[in-house]
C-alpha positions as CSV (number, residue, x, y, z in Angstrom):
1,M,78.5,145.5,5.7
2,R,75.8,145.3,2.5
3,Y,72.2,144.7,3.0
4,V,69.5,144.3,0.9
5,I,66.3,145.3,2.2
6,A,63.3,144.4,0.1
7,I,59.9,145.7,1.2
8,T,57.1,143.4,-0.3
9,G,53.1,144.1,-0.3
10,A,52.0,142.6,2.7
11,S,51.1,144.9,5.5
12,G,53.5,145.9,8.1
13,C,56.2,147.9,5.9
14,K,57.3,149.5,9.3
15,Y,58.8,146.7,10.0
16,G,61.6,147.4,6.7
17,I,61.4,151.2,7.2
18,R,62.9,150.4,10.6
19,L,65.3,148.1,9.8
20,L,66.3,150.7,7.0
21,Q,66.8,152.9,10.0
22,E,68.9,150.6,12.1
23,L,70.9,148.8,10.1
24,K,74.2,150.2,9.3
25,G,76.8,150.2,6.2
26,E,75.5,150.3,2.7
27,K,71.8,149.3,2.3
28,I,70.2,148.3,-0.7
29,L,66.4,148.4,-1.6
30,I,64.1,147.2,-3.6
31,I,60.5,147.9,-3.0
32,S,57.5,145.8,-4.6
33,K,54.5,147.9,-6.8
34,M,52.4,146.7,-3.8
35,A,54.4,147.6,-0.8
36,K,54.7,151.2,-3.0
37,I,50.8,151.7,-2.8
38,I,50.9,150.6,0.7
39,I,53.6,152.3,2.6
40,P,51.4,155.9,2.2
41,R,48.2,154.0,3.4
42,E,50.3,152.4,6.5
43,T,52.8,155.4,7.7
44,S,53.2,158.9,7.5
45,Y,56.3,158.0,4.9
46,C,56.2,158.7,1.1
47,V,58.0,156.0,-1.1
48,N,60.6,158.5,-2.0
49,D,60.9,159.1,2.4
50,V,61.7,155.7,2.3
51,E,64.0,155.0,-1.1
52,E,66.4,158.6,0.8
53,M,67.7,155.8,3.8
54,A,68.5,153.5,1.4
55,D,72.4,153.7,-0.1
56,V,71.2,151.9,-3.6
57,I,67.5,151.5,-5.2
58,F,66.1,149.1,-7.7
59,D,63.2,148.7,-8.9
60,D,61.7,145.3,-8.6
61,D,60.8,144.8,-12.1
62,N,64.5,145.5,-13.1
63,L,66.3,142.0,-13.3
64,L,69.4,143.4,-14.8
65,A,70.6,144.8,-11.4
66,P,73.6,143.7,-9.9
67,V,71.7,141.9,-7.1
68,S,70.4,139.4,-9.5
69,S,73.6,138.0,-9.9
70,G,75.7,136.1,-7.9
71,S,78.8,137.6,-8.8
72,C,77.3,140.5,-6.7
73,K,78.3,140.3,-3.2
74,F,76.2,141.4,-0.1
75,D,76.1,140.3,3.1
76,A,72.0,139.7,3.9
77,M,68.6,139.9,2.5
78,I,65.6,140.8,4.3
79,V,62.2,140.5,3.1
80,A,60.0,142.9,5.8
81,P,57.4,142.2,5.4
82,C,57.8,139.3,3.0
83,S,54.0,139.2,1.6
84,V,52.9,134.6,1.1
85,S,53.0,135.6,-2.5
86,S,56.8,136.5,-2.4
87,L,57.2,133.4,0.5
88,A,55.3,131.0,-2.5
89,K,57.4,132.5,-5.4
90,I,61.0,132.2,-3.3
91,S,60.0,128.8,-2.1
92,N,59.3,127.1,-5.1
93,G,62.2,128.9,-7.1
94,L,60.1,131.3,-9.0
95,A,62.2,134.5,-10.0
96,D,60.5,136.6,-11.9
97,T,60.9,139.8,-9.8
98,L,64.1,141.5,-8.5
99,I,63.1,140.3,-5.0
100,T,62.2,137.0,-5.8
101,R,65.4,136.7,-8.3
102,T,67.7,138.2,-5.3
103,A,66.1,135.8,-2.3
104,S,67.0,132.7,-4.7
105,V,70.8,134.6,-5.0
106,A,71.4,134.9,-1.2
107,L,70.3,131.1,-1.0
108,K,72.1,129.6,-3.9
109,E,74.9,131.7,-2.4
110,S,74.4,130.5,1.1
111,R,73.8,133.8,2.2
112,K,71.8,135.3,5.1
113,L,67.9,135.5,4.2
114,I,65.6,136.2,6.9
115,L,62.1,136.5,5.8
116,V,59.7,138.9,8.0
117,I,56.2,136.8,7.0
118,R,53.5,138.9,8.2
119,E,50.4,136.9,7.7
120,T,48.4,134.9,10.1
121,P,46.4,132.9,10.2
122,K,48.3,130.6,7.9
123,S,47.2,128.2,5.5
124,A,49.1,124.4,5.0
125,V,50.8,125.7,1.9
126,T,52.2,128.7,3.6
127,L,53.6,126.5,6.3
128,E,54.9,124.0,3.7
129,N,56.6,127.1,1.7
130,E,58.3,128.2,4.8
131,L,59.6,124.6,6.1
132,R,60.7,124.4,2.5
133,L,62.6,127.8,2.9
134,A,63.6,126.9,6.6
135,R,65.2,123.6,5.5
136,C,67.3,125.4,2.4
137,G,68.9,128.0,5.2
138,A,66.3,130.7,5.3
139,C,65.5,132.0,8.6
140,I,61.7,132.1,8.8
141,L,61.0,135.4,11.6
142,D,57.2,135.7,11.7
143,A,56.5,138.9,12.9
144,N,55.4,138.1,16.2
145,P,56.0,140.4,19.1
146,G,57.0,139.1,22.4
147,Y,55.8,140.7,25.4
148,Y,58.0,140.2,28.6
149,S,59.8,143.6,27.3
150,S,56.5,144.8,28.5
151,P,55.5,146.9,25.4
152,K,53.8,150.3,25.4
153,T,53.7,151.6,22.0
154,V,53.3,149.9,18.4
155,E,56.6,150.9,17.7
156,D,58.1,149.1,20.8
157,I,56.0,146.0,19.2
158,I,57.9,146.9,15.7
159,N,61.5,147.3,17.5
160,F,60.9,144.2,18.8
161,V,60.2,142.2,15.6
162,V,63.0,144.5,13.8
163,G,65.4,143.6,17.1
164,K,64.6,139.8,16.2
165,C,66.3,140.8,13.1
166,L,69.1,142.2,14.1
167,D,70.1,139.3,16.4
168,Q,69.7,137.2,13.4
169,L,72.3,139.3,12.0
170,G,74.5,139.1,14.9
171,I,74.0,143.1,15.1
172,D,74.2,144.7,19.1
173,H,71.2,146.6,19.4
174,D,68.9,148.0,22.5
175,L,65.5,147.9,20.7
176,Y,64.0,145.9,23.5
177,E,65.0,144.6,26.8
178,K,66.3,141.0,26.4
179,W,65.1,138.1,28.4
180,K,66.2,137.9,32.0
């Protein structure tokens, strides 16, 4: 399996990092400029540490990267976290970065696109953008943890959300205890 993992400038870059740690198969990574600033502020990782978890890395301003074309095959794209700015661009067809262009490719090629939105509260504009993308086939996966698995740590909460991403991809995991 080939996955594109994009980390945008919303708070919550730990979701994208945890996905990189959990996904098996080829991992193609795109990190936005703002995410590169946020990663060392929110985590104990530097950007190079995160990039080492991927098989292939592209700069977000490289619109000539292979994943910007529908002829480049990948199985799914996960944007974790997905900023509301990236959400708005994707929803409105603005493909001015590699992240937004690759998301556009995922939609037009009917590939799995998971957007882990990390924003609250949400404006009507954000909700309309989410609805538009859901109608186009994207999975809107808010970074909202469930508490039926009795999380004890922040890592447990991150694992819950990442586990929900893996569920959407049909990947078995033991990141959280399933509802019984």
